[in-house]
C-alpha positions in Angstrom: -63.3 20.9 -18.7 -63.8 21.3 -14.9 -66.8 18.9 -14.8 -67.3 15.3 -13.6 -67.8 12.4 -16.1 -68.6 8.7 -15.6 -65.6 7.7 -17.7 -62.7 9.6 -19.2 -61.0 7.9 -22.2 -57.5 9.1 -23.0 -56.2 8.8 -26.5 -57.6 8.7 -30.1 -56.4 5.3 -31.0 -59.0 2.9 -32.4 -59.4 1.0 -29.1 -60.0 4.2 -27.2 -62.4 5.6 -29.8 -64.5 2.4 -30.0 -64.8 2.3 -26.2 -65.9 5.9 -26.2 -68.7 5.0 -28.6 -69.7 1.9 -26.7 -69.7 3.7 -23.4 -71.9 6.4 -24.8 -74.5 4.5 -27.1 -51.5 12.2 -39.4 -50.6 13.9 -42.7 -47.0 13.0 -43.5 -46.1 13.5 -39.9 -43.9 10.4 -40.0 -41.3 12.4 -42.0 -40.8 14.8 -39.1 -40.9 12.0 -36.6 -38.1 10.0 -38.4 -36.2 12.7 -40.3 -36.6 15.7 -38.0 -36.4 19.1 -39.8 -35.0 17.8 -43.0 -37.1 18.8 -46.0 -39.1 16.0 -47.7 -38.0 15.4 -51.3 -40.3 16.8 -54.0 -41.0 13.4 -55.5 -43.1 12.6 -52.4 -45.4 15.5 -53.2 -47.4 17.5 -50.7 -47.6 16.3 -47.1 -51.3 17.3 -47.1 -52.0 14.4 -49.5 -50.9 11.8 -46.9 -53.0 10.2 -44.2 -50.7 7.7 -42.6 -51.9 5.4 -39.9 -48.9 4.6 -37.8 -50.4 1.2 -36.8 -52.7 0.3 -39.8 -54.9 -2.7 -39.7 -57.6 -4.1 -42.0 -61.0 -5.2 -40.8 -62.8 -8.5 -41.4 -65.9 -7.6 -43.4 -68.0 -9.9 -41.2 -66.0 -9.6 -38.1 -66.7 -8.3 -34.5 -65.2 -4.9 -35.2 -67.7 -4.2 -38.0 -70.5 -5.2 -35.6 -69.1 -2.9 -32.9 -69.0 0.0 -35.4 -72.6 -0.6 -36.4 -73.6 -0.9 -32.8 -72.1 2.6 -32.1 -73.5 4.1 -35.3 -70.0 5.0 -36.4 -70.8 3.6 -39.9 -73.0 6.6 -40.5 -69.8 8.7 -40.5 -67.2 6.5 -42.1 -67.0 5.1 -45.6 -65.2 1.9 -46.3 -63.6 0.3 -49.3 -63.0 -3.4 -50.0 -59.4 -4.4 -49.8 -58.2 -5.9 -53.2 -56.1 -8.9 -52.1 -55.1 -11.4 -49.4 -51.9 -13.3 -50.0 -49.5 -15.6 -48.3 -45.8 -16.2 -48.6 -44.7 -19.7 -49.4 -41.3 -21.1 -50.5 -40.1 -17.6 -51.6 -43.2 -16.7 -53.6 -46.5 -14.8 -53.0 -49.8 -16.7 -53.6 -53.5 -15.7 -53.3 -55.0 -17.3 -50.1 -57.5 -20.0 -51.1 -60.5 -19.8 -48.7 -63.1 -22.2 -50.2 -63.2 -25.7 -51.7 -63.4 -24.2 -55.2 -60.4 -21.9 -54.7 -58.4 -24.8 -53.2 -58.8 -26.8 -56.4 -57.4 -23.8 -58.4 -54.6 -22.8 -56.1 -51.0 -23.4 -57.2 -50.0 -23.6 -53.6 -50.8 -27.4 -53.6 -50.3 -30.4 -55.8 -53.2 -32.4 -57.3 -53.6 -34.9 -54.4 -53.2 -32.2 -51.8 -55.9 -30.1 -53.4 -58.3 -32.9 -53.1 -57.5 -33.4 -49.4 -57.7 -29.6 -48.8 -61.1 -29.5 -50.6 -62.6 -32.1 -48.3 -61.3 -30.2 -45.3 -62.7 -26.9 -46.6 -66.1 -28.5 -47.2 -66.1 -29.8 -43.6 -65.4 -26.3 -42.3 -68.0 -24.7 -44.5 -70.7 -27.1 -43.6 -69.9 -27.2 -39.8 -72.6 -25.9 -37.6 -72.1 -26.1 -33.9 -75.9 -26.6 -33.3 -76.2 -29.4 -35.8 -74.4 -32.7 -34.8 -74.9 -34.1 -38.3 -72.2 -31.7 -39.5 -69.7 -32.7 -36.8 -68.6 -36.0 -38.4 -68.0 -37.4 -34.9 -65.7 -34.6 -33.8 -66.2 -32.7 -30.6 -64.3 -29.5 -31.4 -64.3 -28.4 -27.8 -62.1 -31.4 -27.0 -60.4 -32.4 -30.3 -57.3 -30.2 -31.0 -56.7 -28.4 -34.3 -53.8 -30.7 -34.9 -55.9 -33.9 -34.4 -58.7 -32.5 -36.7 -56.2 -31.6 -39.4 -54.5 -35.0 -39.2 -57.8 -36.7 -40.1 -57.6 -35.1 -43.5 -53.9 -35.8 -44.0 -52.9 -32.2 -44.9 -49.2 -31.6 -45.3 -47.2 -29.0 -43.4 -47.3 -26.3 -46.2 -51.1 -26.5 -46.3 -51.4 -26.3 -42.5 -49.1 -23.3 -42.6 -51.2 -21.1 -44.8 -54.5 -22.3 -43.4 -53.5 -21.6 -39.8 -51.8 -18.3 -40.4 -53.4 -16.7 -43.5 -57.0 -18.0 -43.1 -57.4 -18.5 -39.3 -55.0 -15.7 -38.7 -53.1 -17.3 -35.8 -49.8 -15.5 -35.1 -47.9 -18.7 -34.1 -48.5 -22.5 -33.9 -49.8 -22.7 -30.4 -53.3 -23.1 -31.8 -52.5 -26.6 -33.1 -52.6 -28.0 -29.6 -55.7 -26.1 -28.5 -59.4 -27.1 -29.0 -60.3 -26.9 -32.7 -63.5 -24.9 -32.2 -61.8 -21.5 -32.4 -59.7 -22.6 -35.4 -62.7 -23.7 -37.3 -64.7 -20.5 -36.4 -61.8 -18.3 -37.6 -61.8 -20.1 -40.9 -65.5 -19.7 -41.3 -65.3 -16.0 -40.5 -62.7 -15.6 -43.2 -64.8 -17.3 -45.8 -68.0 -15.5 -44.8 -66.2 -12.1 -44.9 -64.7 -13.0 -48.3 -68.2 -13.7 -49.7 -69.8 -10.6 -48.2 -68.5 -8.1 -50.8 -67.4 -10.7 -53.4 -64.0 -9.0 -53.7 -60.5 -10.3 -53.7 -60.1 -10.4 -49.9 -62.2 -10.6 -46.7 -61.0 -7.2 -45.6 -62.3 -3.7 -45.7 -60.5 -0.4 -44.8 -61.9 3.1 -44.3 -61.6 5.8 -46.9 -60.1 8.0 -44.2 -57.5 7.5 -41.5 -58.3 6.6 -37.9 -57.1 10.1 -36.8 -60.5 11.3 -37.9 -62.3 8.5 -36.1 -63.0 10.6 -32.9 -65.3 12.9 -35.0 -67.5 9.9 -35.6 -67.9 9.0 -31.9 -71.3 10.3 -30.8 -73.0 10.6 -27.4 -70.0 11.8 -25.5 -67.8 14.9 -25.1 -64.4 14.8 -26.8 -61.5 17.2 -26.5 -58.7 17.0 -29.0 -55.1 18.2 -28.8 -55.0 18.3 -25.1 -51.3 18.2 -24.1 -49.7 16.3 -21.2 -52.8 14.6 -19.8 -52.0 13.5 -16.2 -54.2 10.9 -14.4 -55.0 12.2 -10.9 -55.2 9.8 -7.9 -56.7 10.2 -4.4 -54.9 9.2 -1.2 -56.1 5.7 -1.6 -54.7 5.2 -5.0 -58.0 5.5 -6.9 -58.1 7.5 -10.2 -60.4 10.5 -9.7 -59.7 12.6 -12.9 -57.4 13.8 -15.6 -55.6 17.2 -15.6 -54.4 19.0 -18.7 -53.4 22.7 -19.1 -54.3 23.4 -15.4 -57.8 22.1 -15.8 -59.1 18.9 -14.2 -61.9 16.8 -15.4 -63.2 14.5 -12.6 -64.4 11.0 -13.3 -65.2 7.6 -11.8 -63.1 5.6 -14.2 -60.1 6.3 -16.6 -59.6 4.3 -19.8 -56.2 4.6 -21.5 -53.4 2.9 -23.3 -50.2 1.9 -21.5 -48.4 5.2 -22.4 -50.6 7.2 -20.0 -49.7 5.1 -17.0 -46.2 3.8 -17.3 -44.6 2.1 -14.3 -43.2 5.0 -12.2 -43.0 6.1 -8.6 -46.4 7.2 -7.4 -45.3 8.3 -4.0 -45.9 11.9 -5.1 -49.5 11.0 -5.7 -50.3 8.5 -2.9 -49.0 8.7 0.6 -46.5 6.0 1.6 -48.6 5.0 4.6 -51.6 4.4 2.3 -49.5 2.2 0.0 -48.3 0.1 3.0 -51.7 -0.1 4.6 -53.5 -1.1 1.3 -50.8 -3.2 -0.2 -51.1 -1.0 -3.3 -49.2 -2.2 -6.3 -47.3 0.6 -8.1 -46.8 -1.6 -11.2 -49.5 -0.7 -13.8 -48.2 -2.5 -16.9 -45.6 -5.0 -17.9 -43.5 -5.3 -21.1 -44.3 -8.5 -23.0 -42.5 -7.9 -26.3 -41.6 -5.5 -29.0 -42.7 -4.8 -32.6 -40.2 -4.1 -35.4 -41.6 -2.3 -38.4 -40.6 -0.6 -41.6 -42.8 2.1 -43.2 -42.2 2.4 -47.0 -43.4 4.9 -49.6 -43.5 3.5 -53.1 -44.8 4.5 -56.5 -46.1 1.0 -57.5 -48.2 -1.9 -56.0 -46.4 -4.8 -54.4 -45.2 -7.1 -57.1 -47.0 -10.5 -57.7 -50.2 -9.2 -56.1 -52.2 -8.7 -59.3 -51.5 -4.9 -59.1 -53.6 -4.6 -56.0 -54.0 -1.1 -54.6 -54.6 -2.5 -51.2 -53.4 -5.8 -49.9 -52.3 -8.0 -47.0 -49.5 -10.5 -47.3 -48.8 -12.9 -44.4 -45.4 -14.5 -44.1 -45.8 -17.5 -41.8 -43.1 -18.1 -39.1 -41.9 -21.4 -40.5 -41.4 -19.9 -43.9 -38.8 -17.5 -42.4 -37.4 -19.7 -39.6 -38.9 -17.3 -37.0 -40.9 -17.6 -33.8 -43.7 -15.4 -35.1 -45.3 -14.3 -38.4 -44.3 -11.3 -40.5 -47.0 -9.0 -42.1 -47.1 -6.8 -45.1 -49.8 -4.1 -45.3 -50.2 -1.9 -48.3 -52.7 0.9 -49.1 -52.7 3.6 -51.7 -54.4 6.7 -53.1 -57.5 4.5 -53.7 -58.1 4.6 -50.0 -57.2 8.3 -49.7 -54.0 7.6 -47.7 -51.5 9.0 -50.2 -51.2 11.2 -53.3 -52.1 9.8 -56.8 -49.9 6.9 -57.8 -48.3 6.6 -54.3 -48.4 3.5 -52.1 -47.8 3.1 -48.4 -46.5 -0.3 -47.2 -45.8 -1.5 -43.7 -43.7 -4.5 -42.9 -44.1 -5.6 -39.3 -43.2 -8.5 -37.0 -42.7 -9.3 -33.3 -39.0 -8.2 -32.8 -36.6 -11.0 -32.0 -33.4 -8.8 -32.3 -32.3 -5.2 -32.0 -31.8 -4.8 -35.7 -35.1 -4.1 -37.5 -33.4 -3.4 -40.8 -32.0 -7.0 -40.9 -35.0 -8.7 -39.3 -37.5 -7.2 -41.7 -35.5 -7.8 -44.8 -37.5 -10.8 -46.1 -40.6 -8.7 -46.2 -39.0 -5.6 -47.5 -37.5 -7.6 -50.4 -41.0 -8.4 -51.6 -41.9 -4.8 -52.0 -39.8 -3.9 -55.1 -38.3 -0.4 -55.5 -38.9 1.9 -52.5 -38.7 5.7 -52.5 -38.4 6.1 -48.7 -38.1 3.7 -45.8 -38.5 4.5 -42.1 -37.6 1.9 -39.4 -39.1 1.8 -35.9 -39.3 -0.5 -32.9 -41.9 0.0 -30.1 -42.6 -1.9 -26.9 -45.7 -4.0 -26.3 -47.2 -3.7 -22.8 -50.2 -5.3 -21.1 -51.9 -4.2 -18.0 -51.2 -5.9 -14.6 -53.0 -3.3 -12.4 -56.0 -4.1 -10.3 -58.6 -2.0 -12.1 -61.3 -2.7 -9.5 -59.0 -1.0 -7.0 -57.6 2.0 -8.8 -60.4 2.6 -11.4 -57.9 2.5 -14.3 -58.7 0.4 -17.4 -55.6 0.0 -19.5 -55.6 -1.5 -23.0 -52.9 -3.8 -24.4 -50.4 -2.3 -26.9 -51.0 -3.1 -30.5 -49.4 -6.2 -31.8 -47.6 -6.7 -35.1 -50.5 -8.1 -37.1 -52.2 -6.1 -39.9 -55.8 -7.1 -39.0 -58.0 -6.1 -36.1 -59.1 -9.5 -34.8 -56.9 -9.4 -31.7 -57.5 -5.7 -31.2 -61.3 -5.9 -31.1 -61.1 -8.8 -28.6 -59.1 -6.6 -26.3 -61.8 -3.8 -26.7 -64.6 -6.2 -25.8 -62.7 -7.6 -22.9 -62.1 -4.1 -21.6 -65.8 -3.2 -22.1 -66.7 -6.2 -20.0 -64.4 -5.1 -17.2 -65.7 -1.6 -17.3 -69.4 -2.3 -17.4 -69.8 -5.9 -16.3 -71.6 -6.6 -19.6 -70.6 -9.7 -21.5 -70.5 -10.2 -25.3 -73.6 -12.4 -25.8 -76.4 -12.5 -28.2 -79.0 -13.5 -25.6 -79.5 -11.9 -22.2 -79.5 -15.2 -20.3 -76.8 -17.6 -19.2 -77.0 -21.2 -18.0 -75.6 -21.3 -14.5 -73.8 -24.7 -14.1 -73.8 -24.2 -10.3 -77.6 -23.9 -10.2 -78.7 -26.9 -12.3 -81.6 -26.2 -14.7 -81.7 -22.5 -13.9 -81.3 -19.6 -16.3 -79.7 -16.5 -14.9 -80.2 -13.0 -16.4 -77.0 -11.2 -17.0 -76.0 -7.8 -18.5 -74.9 -8.2 -22.1 -73.3 -6.3 -25.0 -75.5 -7.4 -27.8 -73.6 -7.4 -31.1 -76.3 -9.0 -33.2 -76.7 -6.2 -35.7 -77.8 -5.7 -39.2 -74.6 -6.0 -41.2 -76.1 -4.3 -44.2 -75.7 -1.0 -42.2 -72.0 -1.1 -43.2 -71.2 -1.2 -46.9 -67.9 -1.0 -48.8 -67.2 0.3 -52.2 -65.4 -2.1 -54.6 -62.3 -1.1 -56.5 -63.0 1.3 -59.4 
């Protein structure tokens, strides 16, 4: 371990593992965590049969994360399975999310007239091509807001609710007053992902838990089960390595999640005079919220989801009278996460109170009979350090959502900060300050052959 590396990545979470791959191109442990030394009941079966991700998220089949995994060759080591269903909660019931004009006409979510209006909107989104003005119908989506675009089609609030939150996967309603381009692109991604494997949802999930993900990262050196990793700083406040078990690995940059660099007194690491001279900021991260979640073990699929073995259900904020959405994630033995006939469900949301049992009740009530439930609250942090000064690149904590779209964006943003490469499909940028001149830039090219990743359908 006493060597020097370009970058040391601390942690085996998905963000850290993806960054490891890019930069180099838990059994039933939850019982012990929440129940201590109590013996698990026999009806839960052997702990060896469980592979429980503590923060599980589905992947868009045509999304940026799949492209990143292909780019890093991780798809050679991981097998994926299509997720059975994508649903939305509306007026106390669960409905399949309609994603195309054909599905809109069949959906019980809308009345006859609303179906026709929704169909026209879906056709507009499906046909829209940024490079073809003929498909724009007079709208400049870089200037027109999502609210203004939707109003042209006369969609009612319930339709806007499921389109914005269950298709475009926005976590709140701020998107309505932002340029519509991102909103339309999100809807197109959902439809393209749904069509890719022709299953019941646009999502895929690995046939193994992410704890095994580090084994798929190639091109670097990985060390597992290293206890109490401590980031080492020099007298000027720059990270210079990581120490564990008396050994220090030196490096030029450290990548980690907020838990490795909490806000604490660094006077033992950096001289007081250096701090005063440099104006060094001791604050590394700031708390921006909390996530409340319930982890439930069941012996049946979620009711009203067509007996889906794997499923996401989104409960939009307005349906619950909340400030943010609630999410249901469910996987089973079909994805090798639990024993035969067992299902693992997560109910999560951005915490608005100190009582997760009460706050999560609307989602838990949709699950049906539950064998065991574990409640948890964790803090969300985001970095505020000056990475160019202390060489520490810190990720944002995982949010409450059950998909990876926000997570992979954080990964790509971190990769850009670490390497200077931007996510572009062409190695040239138009420089508006130098009219008519193309400027070569470093890029992270994610234009990959998507056929390199495949997902098995439900047997």
